[in-house]
N, C-alpha and C positions, 0 to 999 in steps of 0.2 A: 974519601973512604967513609967518613961519618955520614955524609949525605946519602951515600948508597945504602948503608945499613938502615938509615931512617926510612928510606922508601920501602925497603924490604919488610921492615917492621909494620909499616902502615898497611901494606898489602895483606899481611897475615892477620892483623887485628881488625881490619875493616869489616868483615862479616860479623864479628862479635862485638860490634860497637855498642849495641844496646846493653850487653852484659859486662862491659869493661868497667873499670874503677873510675870514680869521678876525676882523679888526677889525669888519667890517661885520656878521658873524653875531652878534657880541655886542650890536650895536645893535638887531637885529631881535628880535621876540618869539619865545620858545621854542615849538616845536611840541608838541602834546600827545603823551604816550607812546602807542605802538601798543597796540591791544587784544589780549587773549589768549583768544580763543574756545575754543581747544583745551583749556584748563585746565578750563573749565566742562563741556565735553563729557566729558572724562575722569572728572570727578567724578560725572556722571550715570551713565556706564557702570559705575563702581565701585559706585554705589548699586544699580543694577539687578542686577549680578552677585551682590551680597550678598543681594538679595531672592529670587533664583531658588531657592537651596536651601531657603529657608523655605517658598516656595510649593510646591515638590516634596514637602516633608515633610508639609505640610497635606493635599495631594492623596492621599498614601499613607495618611495617617491616616483620611481620609474614605472612600476606596475607592469602588467603583461598587456602589451598592445596587440589586440586581435582585430583582424580585418573583418568588416561587416560581411555577413553571409549574403551571397547573391541569390536572387529569387529563382531564376530558371536557367538550366544549363543550355549552352549553345550547341554542343556536340552530343552524339549518342553515348560516348564514353567519357565519364567524368568522375570526380571524387565526391561522394555523397556528403562528406562532412564539410565541404566548401559551400554547400547550398542549403537553403531553407527546406525543411521537410514539406513536401507537397500535400495538399489536402484535396479531397475529392467529394463530390456530391454522393449521397448514399446510393443512388441508383447506379452511378458509374462504378463505385467501389464494389458493389455486389457483382456487377458484370465482370470486373477484373478478377474477383475471387473464383468465379465460375470458369474464366479463361485459364487461370493458374491450374485449376484441377484438370482441365483437358490436356494442357501441355505437359503436366507432370504425371499423368496417368494414375492419379490417386483415387481413393474411394469416393464415388460420387455422392453418397449419402452421409458424408461427414458433417459434424455440427458447425454452426456459425456462432462465434463468440464476440462479445464486446467488452472492452475495458473502459470504464467511465470514471473520469477524475472529477471530483466535486470540490466546490468552494464552500467549506463548512463554516466560514466566518460569519458572525452576526455583528451587531453593534458593539463597540468597545472591544472587550476581551472575551465576549461570549461566543460560543460555537454551537453548531447543531450536534446533538448527541448522536453517536453511531446508531444506526437503526437497521432493522430487517423488515421485509415486507413480502407479500405474495400477490401476484397479479395474474389475472385470467387473460391469456393471450387470445387474440381473435382467430389464430390458426395454430392448432396443436401440431407438434412435430415429433411426439413420442407417444407410444401406447402405454407407457408406465402410468400407474395410478397410485397416488399417495394413500396411505392407510390413515383413516380419521376415526377418532373415538368421540362419541357424543354423550355428554353428561345431561341427563334428565330423569326425573322421577314420575313424569306424566306418561301414562300408558299410550295415549293417542300420539304424543310427540315421539315416543319410542318406536311406534309402528311406522310413522312417517320417516324417521331416520333409517330404519332397516330397509324400507322400500327404496330409499334413495342411495343405498350403497354404503352405509356406515359399517365400518369393520367391527366395532363393539359399541353397544348402547347399554348404559347403566347409570347408577346413582352413586351414593357414598360408599357402597360396598366395594367399589373399584379402587378406592384410595389406597387400601392396604396393599393390593397387588401392584399398583404403580410404584409405591414407595419401596417395595422389595424387588423391583425390576422384573417382576413376572409378566407385566404388560408393558410393551414399548410400541408407541405409535408415532407416525410422522407428525400428526397434528391432533389437537384437542379442541373441541368446541363445546359450548354449554349454553343453556338457557339462563336468563338472569336470576330466576328464583333459586337455583341451586348454588349460586356463587358463594354465599357465606359459608357453606359447608365444605368448599374446596380450598380454603385457606391453607391447610397443611401441605398442599401440593405446590404452593407458590415457589418455594425455594428449590423444589425438585424439578419442576418443569421450566422455570426461568422464563425465557422469552416465548415459550410455547404455551404458557399459562393463558387460558381464555381471557380476552379483554375486548372491549368495544373498539378500542383504537386499532386493533389488528383485525377487526371484523370477524372475530372468532366467538363473539357472544351476542346472542339475539334470539328472536323467535322464528325467523325465517330459516328453518333447518335445511330445506332443499337448496337454497341459495348458498348457505355456508358450506354445505357438503360439496357443491359443484366447484366453489372457489378453491377449497383446500384439497380436493381430490385431483383436480385438473390444473391447478394454478402453478405458476413458476415462482419459486422462492429465491430471493437474493438478499444479500446483506453487505453492509459497509465493512471493508477490510482495511487495515493499516490507516485507520482514522479518516480516509478520504477517497478510497478506491472501491469500485464495485466491479467484480468479474462474474459474468454469467453467460450462459448460452441462450440464444433466442430463436434459433431455427435450424433447419437442415439445408445444406447447400443445393440439393436437388429441387427444393421448393421454388415456385415462381418468385421473381424479384419483388412483385407487388406484395406478396404475403410476408416476405422477410422484412420489408420496409414497414409494413403494418405492425408486425410484432415489435420491432424496434421502437416505433412511435408509442406503442402501449407502455413499454417499459419506461421510456423517458417521461411520459406524462405522469406515471405513478411516482417516479422518483422526485419530480419537481413539486409534489404536494407536501414534501417534508420541510420545505423552506419557503417563507413568504417571498413572493415575487418582488416586493419592494426593496429587498436587499440586493437585487441584481441577479444575473444568471447563476443558477445553481450548478449547471454542468460546465466545466472549464475545458475538458478535452474528451474526445470520443474516438476510440480506435476499434476497428472491426477486423476480424480475421477468421479464417477457417482452421480446422485442426492441423493442416499441413502447410499453411501459407504464412507469409509475413503479414504484419499488421499494417493497415491502411488508415491514415488519419482522415477523419470525416470533417467536412465543412458543416458547422453548426447552424448556418442560416437555413431557416425553414424547419429545423428539427425541434427546436425549443419552443415551448408555448409562448405566444406573444402576450406581453403585458398590456392590458387595456388602460390607456391613459384617460383619466377623467378630464373633460373639458372644463377649463376654468370659467366660472360664471362671472359676468361683470355685474356691478351694482345695479345697472339699468335693468338687466334681465331678472334680477331678484325682485325688483319692484313690480 
């Protein structure tokens, strides 16, 4: 009977065990200790973190093994990423672009573009500074004419400039209008005598500021006007890339190749040939076609090697 009453009392007081008196708590059975799930979780994360560097080391040791690319496909249907990108002679590539235009029924007078990748490195850590230039192509492919302003204070030179198609001819009175953006031209040329007076325009015109290096300063006004009115301007982008158009697709292949050679020759003048080939990669395309990689053999100017003289020949 006593045992039964004790069990009933325990059942009643069990929910109120935290609020019971100390003497009654000693009579009641002790509760089990709370669990510690966070300790096991911390141990697991510690093990995982210790395994990560080992896994990274094994990955670095193994590396990604890639099969070498094959040179030419055997079948007509193949995965392009399994083979090296083919390169073509420039005449063959231009013929392919013309064929693409016929098969796709696209505009026949679309422009031909080239992407030229350059090696800008010189000795040690020096590099060729990004540059811009203008070249007179042997065969024009557009009727557009650039607007050229001529700086001169000589009346005879001013008349010659006007006769050869200068858009504006004048002296220091034009500085104010240029600074206020009242006059905007594509190019600016000048005679050497007026150059000290044009210094306020240096920060405004930047690379269009007349200079002998860009052939925009000199006494031969007709030659300068022809170059900057009809010439093709290009510039280095992204520190090592030149993107420019060179012809129209409906032009004869010989004319397209001649224009490309003129651009390549002009580019190669900005780096001494003793440092190796300046052009690393050359891709040609039309407005609607894919790019074709060109074979550089025969396109780059050849470096003339000086024959080593023997001591007997010097004597």
